[in-house]
Steps between C-alpha positions, in 0.01 A plus 500: 500500500147540368207692669326169584818359652538821713131481602563159634810596681318780663215285594240711320154338567408294190128537534319801639165628380475843356389744778179695493581864502262758643519872541455588867543875480579765239615857547581762257751782507562777251724290268458141610277232634573261788329166524516278797459131381438173676654185354318198602716179465226282652678460835274726690758777530465771236823655392524895476600653176529873434489633156553843350385607157470811292185696565230516221436261217749385245738219466590230474797625704847344562520354855752429777480210740653669797678273733530649853810490724590330820726719731348320803219732483217242482214736541556689175455234243300611189443848663849575372337577164309786658714620783852402416764394761823659649716346226295649219501867399120481507203274394490377136124430468374838448805596285446201274134581454585860408743362244221281348568163667278263690695370816412223725641371818399213724575428862756224505460216757599637851473859382227775508169359601665154497746588777313286763727210388876536543758462223708263703201273605353493140834432333571223731164333463514522120852349489404214713209425268731515194405851388652837537394852590654636184275269301195604682583874452560448125175303461315795649689743267408292200142531609539875513658488152205299367256753640690791336503304169134437507397866577339683215698816598833317459698404192604137592803525272642805688526393872819550683635378840662741742620505861756587750688267735280193542276642234808517273559130541138421439507723193779319317413151630142550376619625156729194476201256540231701334570568117204747485687756717606752245790654700645503850645789716648446848684690765747391775486126511695362211827312597654159477371301807818274507710807539266628781536156685876531479483824705200418718295780327238238404376514845357845434234340280162394631400121527286552190824465296564152645467254193655165557757408230487852327881549482567140404273543195543869393576855619329841534693624201383216275149534632502863389649383179190301430315826444691543180435630234246717675614826646634509845619785719730420803573774749740453808682701750868427563450559884209256526591194694251304299667602177888529554669592169692163471183301545310726251776460241499125525126482454511760217760308298254198496197717416688676232623181346136381468398837343784472245422145422148610426621786273342757741798657668349837456184402691701466832551828693705532800522801740753487786490770759852540656393701814163324568394231746163311512296787369359645189664802356366780269710347223343155552150653497567677169644177357190303608251744355706531177527119471118454560409789267627289201171296548283793428 
């Protein structure tokens, strides 16, 4: 499957004007700066973006498009970059800025300041209209990527995607369809969906994952394989109901085959945590920071 074929399958909007992006508020801490951004897609509903960057001048810096999680905590959204969430050890934004990265997170549809619309209602409406919530989310994330790539303080050749849970899925799906993504790291959402369907565990995913015909055309393991030969870090917990070991192994065989075919077997890194559920561990955090540091 090609990136264009995957875009069509997901229902990624074909035409969407580049958003106007404005800085609504800026604050400075001792070692980082926080910018609150407004993305105007022309529909009269500005989308909140939160950005952290190193304090002072310098750059261009490597950057991370930070994809926030789901967890049925619709109020968090992009704020996860600054305040974290229960399944994370702590927020990544200030940490990434201190390490020399610019990081950007956008409220996905139905999350954060867009939570006035429910996931169920929006997913149904989009499906009835021949589109998908996944497609809409990825389109917004692509706009965020474009903003990072256009910033003078960012090196457009060193932009990674990263996320946990829903954000993990977004991180490797986006890297699969956008070749400019330099590398992808993701936690706690990588598993073969057909295997999850067989056990009923697929029902733990949100409606944003509903893409008609996805499993008839491809699989999550093959989609992650489309990131090859670019580096990819996969972190899972063996006690996570979203990533049971058998389903992870099935997906990983497919992704590993794609990396081997691309002559990039060493660019694929897997970390499995035998005693962990759906949460970040200290080992995962170290692996993520080490993986991203290769861009510095």
